[in-house]
C-alpha positions as a printed Julia matrix, in Angstrom:
272×3 Matrix{Float64}:
 -39.98  -48.56  -27.39
 -40.52  -45.15  -25.91
 -38.34  -43.7   -23.2
 -39.7   -41.31  -20.61
 -37.4   -38.42  -21.41
 -36.69  -35.71  -18.89
 -35.5   -32.21  -19.79
 -31.84  -33.18  -19.52
 -32.22  -36.19  -21.8
 -34.08  -34.14  -24.4
 -31.27  -31.59  -24.26
 -28.76  -34.38  -24.81
 -30.68  -35.59  -27.83
 -30.69  -32.09  -29.24
 -26.92  -32.1   -28.68
 -26.77  -35.25  -30.79
 -28.92  -33.61  -33.43
 -31.74  -36.09  -32.9
 -35.37  -35.01  -32.98
 -37.51  -37.03  -30.58
 -39.5   -38.99  -33.09
 -39.37  -42.33  -31.23
 -41.42  -44.39  -33.61
 -42.51  -47.74  -32.24
 -39.69  -50.17  -32.86
 -39.91  -53.96  -32.7
 -36.36  -55.33  -32.77
 -35.54  -58.66  -34.32
 -33.88  -61.56  -32.55
 -31.22  -63.62  -34.26
 -29.14  -66.67  -33.51
 -26.31  -68.37  -35.39
 -27.51  -69.79  -38.69
 -30.13  -67.13  -39.26
 -29.81  -64.46  -41.94
 -29.63  -61.1   -40.12
 -30.94  -59.26  -43.17
 -33.95  -61.53  -43.53
 -34.68  -61.37  -39.81
 -34.3   -57.62  -39.83
 -36.75  -57.25  -42.69
 -39.37  -59.83  -41.75
 -39.03  -60.3   -38.0
 -39.31  -64.02  -38.66
 -37.1   -65.14  -35.81
 -38.91  -67.01  -33.04
 -39.76  -64.9   -30.0
 -38.66  -66.33  -26.69
 -39.24  -65.06  -23.16
 -36.67  -62.41  -22.23
 -33.33  -63.8   -21.08
 -31.4   -61.32  -18.95
 -27.63  -61.48  -19.26
 -27.37  -60.3   -15.64
 -28.08  -63.84  -14.44
 -24.82  -65.14  -12.89
 -23.04  -67.62  -15.13
 -22.72  -71.03  -13.43
 -19.09  -71.84  -12.74
 -19.54  -75.25  -14.35
 -19.83  -73.67  -17.78
 -16.57  -73.67  -19.77
 -14.62  -70.43  -19.6
 -14.05  -70.65  -23.36
 -17.74  -69.96  -23.95
 -18.77  -67.71  -21.06
 -17.03  -65.12  -18.95
 -16.46  -66.2   -15.38
 -17.39  -63.58  -12.75
 -14.42  -62.38  -10.76
 -13.95  -60.21   -7.69
 -12.3   -57.08   -8.99
  -9.4   -55.65   -7.03
  -6.93  -52.85   -7.74
  -4.31  -55.58   -8.08
  -6.24  -57.2   -10.95
  -6.66  -53.86  -12.7
  -3.02  -52.92  -12.18
  -1.9   -56.25  -13.6
  -4.05  -55.78  -16.7
  -2.83  -52.21  -17.21
   0.77  -53.44  -16.93
   0.19  -56.25  -19.44
  -1.4   -53.87  -21.93
   1.4   -51.31  -21.51
   4.1   -53.94  -22.06
   2.3   -56.01  -24.7
   4.3   -56.98  -27.79
   2.23  -59.99  -28.75
   1.61  -58.79  -32.31
   3.06  -56.34  -34.81
   0.65  -53.54  -33.89
   2.93  -52.54  -31.02
   5.7   -51.44  -33.39
   4.29  -48.04  -34.35
   2.11  -47.15  -31.37
   2.76  -44.15  -29.17
   0.67  -45.53  -26.32
  -1.7   -48.49  -25.98
  -5.22  -47.42  -25.09
  -7.05  -48.37  -21.91
  -9.77  -46.7   -19.91
  -8.41  -44.31  -17.31
 -10.76  -45.4   -14.57
 -10.34  -48.81  -12.95
 -13.47  -50.74  -13.96
 -16.41  -51.42  -11.69
 -19.46  -53.5   -12.51
 -21.16  -51.62  -15.33
 -24.21  -52.71  -17.29
 -22.92  -51.01  -20.45
 -19.75  -52.05  -22.28
 -19.03  -49.93  -25.37
 -16.54  -51.49  -27.78
 -15.12  -49.33  -30.54
 -12.83  -49.7   -33.51
  -8.99  -49.53  -33.4
  -7.47  -46.39  -31.86
  -7.1   -43.35  -34.08
  -4.31  -40.78  -33.85
  -5.93  -38.86  -30.99
  -6.61  -42.01  -28.96
  -3.06  -43.22  -29.6
  -1.65  -39.92  -28.38
  -3.85  -39.71  -25.26
  -3.67  -43.44  -24.43
  -7.41  -43.81  -23.89
 -10.44  -44.78  -25.99
 -13.07  -42.36  -27.31
 -11.48  -38.93  -26.96
 -11.96  -35.5   -28.57
 -15.23  -34.87  -30.43
 -16.15  -38.57  -30.91
 -15.72  -39.04  -27.17
 -17.85  -35.99  -26.38
 -20.61  -37.31  -28.63
 -20.45  -40.78  -27.07
 -20.63  -39.29  -23.58
 -23.7   -37.27  -24.57
 -25.34  -40.36  -26.05
 -24.73  -42.28  -22.83
 -26.02  -39.41  -20.73
 -29.24  -39.43  -22.75
 -29.93  -42.96  -21.45
 -28.74  -42.26  -17.91
 -25.26  -43.8   -18.14
 -21.74  -42.44  -17.9
 -18.15  -43.57  -17.97
 -16.94  -44.61  -14.57
 -20.47  -45.08  -13.26
 -21.7   -48.22  -11.53
 -24.38  -50.73  -12.47
 -27.16  -49.42  -14.68
 -25.58  -45.94  -14.66
 -22.14  -47.29  -15.57
 -20.48  -47.55  -18.98
 -17.04  -48.98  -19.64
 -15.42  -48.13  -22.98
 -12.7   -49.97  -24.87
 -11.09  -50.44  -28.29
 -11.17  -53.71  -30.2
  -7.35  -53.56  -30.28
  -5.23  -51.49  -27.92
  -2.63  -50.24  -30.42
  -3.14  -48.01  -33.43
  -2.34  -49.91  -36.66
   0.74  -48.4   -38.36
   0.23  -46.03  -41.3
  -3.52  -46.2   -40.76
  -3.75  -49.74  -42.15
  -6.55  -52.1   -41.18
  -5.98  -54.53  -38.31
  -5.55  -58.16  -39.3
  -7.87  -60.86  -38.0
  -5.03  -62.54  -36.11
  -4.1   -59.22  -34.47
  -7.66  -58.7   -33.27
  -7.79  -62.29  -32.0
  -4.52  -61.8   -30.08
  -5.68  -58.54  -28.52
  -9.01  -60.13  -27.57
  -7.15  -61.67  -24.63
  -6.99  -58.2   -23.06
 -10.61  -57.52  -23.98
 -11.78  -60.71  -22.3
 -10.08  -59.68  -19.06
 -11.85  -56.32  -19.26
 -15.22  -57.99  -19.79
 -14.61  -60.4   -16.9
 -13.86  -57.45  -14.63
 -16.76  -55.27  -15.74
 -19.38  -58.07  -15.98
 -21.58  -56.05  -18.36
 -25.18  -56.93  -19.08
 -24.89  -55.65  -22.63
 -22.2   -54.8   -25.19
 -22.74  -51.94  -27.63
 -20.5   -52.56  -30.64
 -19.79  -49.36  -32.54
 -17.93  -49.7   -35.8
 -16.97  -52.28  -38.37
 -14.1   -53.99  -36.57
 -15.76  -54.16  -33.16
 -18.73  -55.78  -34.88
 -16.5   -58.17  -36.82
 -14.88  -59.47  -33.65
 -18.08  -59.86  -31.63
 -20.13  -61.52  -34.39
 -17.67  -64.31  -35.19
 -20.31  -66.92  -34.32
 -22.58  -65.49  -37.02
 -20.85  -66.34  -40.34
 -23.94  -65.24  -42.24
 -23.2   -61.71  -41.01
 -19.71  -61.64  -42.52
 -19.34  -59.07  -45.25
 -22.66  -57.36  -44.59
 -22.56  -53.58  -44.19
 -23.0   -52.38  -40.64
 -26.38  -50.86  -41.42
 -27.72  -54.32  -42.26
 -26.64  -55.68  -38.87
 -28.54  -53.16  -36.77
 -31.9   -53.7   -35.01
 -30.88  -57.24  -34.06
 -29.82  -58.65  -30.69
 -26.82  -60.97  -30.97
 -24.78  -62.71  -28.29
 -21.06  -62.82  -27.6
 -20.18  -65.56  -25.14
 -23.55  -65.23  -23.47
 -23.72  -61.41  -23.43
 -26.3   -59.57  -25.58
 -24.72  -57.44  -28.33
 -26.29  -54.5   -30.18
 -24.59  -53.03  -33.25
 -24.49  -49.31  -34.0
 -22.46  -46.61  -35.73
 -19.17  -45.28  -34.39
 -19.4   -41.67  -33.13
 -16.85  -40.65  -35.8
 -19.31  -41.79  -38.45
 -22.16  -39.92  -36.77
 -20.1   -36.71  -36.81
 -19.75  -37.05  -40.57
 -23.27  -38.3   -41.29
 -25.66  -36.59  -38.9
 -28.63  -38.25  -40.61
 -27.56  -41.52  -38.93
 -27.89  -40.05  -35.43
 -31.59  -40.92  -35.31
 -30.66  -44.53  -36.13
 -28.06  -44.49  -33.36
 -30.75  -43.27  -30.95
 -32.95  -46.19  -32.0
 -30.02  -48.5   -31.23
 -29.73  -47.0   -27.75
 -33.45  -47.57  -27.25
 -32.94  -51.22  -28.21
 -30.15  -51.44  -25.63
 -32.52  -50.05  -23.01
 -35.14  -52.64  -23.93
 -32.59  -55.43  -23.47
 -31.46  -54.09  -20.1
 -35.07  -53.72  -18.93
 -35.9   -57.27  -19.94
 -38.36  -56.2   -22.63
 -36.31  -57.91  -25.35
 -34.54  -61.21  -24.91
 -31.51  -62.42  -26.84
 -31.37  -65.9   -28.24
 -28.69  -68.4   -27.31
């Protein structure tokens, strides 16, 4: 895929440290039961006509499998913010300073960026993706014409896989992520994204639960594949914190953004 880059987008890519190489990229499609590594290497998955996640989900489908569209009001957002602020549903709340939640009330945004558990800076500022990782993420989104707080195709909502920083820097437990997913599901229902960009190991772990063959694989082996989470296409990429440490992976992250663009433009479908 090749994007028509304007001067601003090229400047953003330079900010990321990415040279505009844009080799032709044919992403693989995967569904539960397939081996993501084999698909990634051979492209052996069957190719179906593009399926856009923007198609409204019929209300007859069970809410346990698909997100029901909802009319977003300030009351809904206020109720969610209150629940997150008061949440003590798992042990993660014990050591937090502040639970994290986006500052802006969500609007319909095509992009939903899900990151790993909050770090010390996010915990202190009570919002996801702050400081240098947040600056890098914002520049990456700008390079594809999106921004936090925007609407529709130009909109990106950001969130953490859990809202509280694990104490002493420990890893979050599976049951803690499952409990906190209740908040995440409300966010997704409000935002109604057309695509989820999962950045980081734990965000990927939560969203790829229906793909047991992906369990235990390194994140790099899960890239270049379009998954689904409850009907929404999912693309896996590196967390901005990783990209700040390993600048050589920024070109791969740019390829992941190009794959996201292909999904949103209907050039790549995602399998059920």
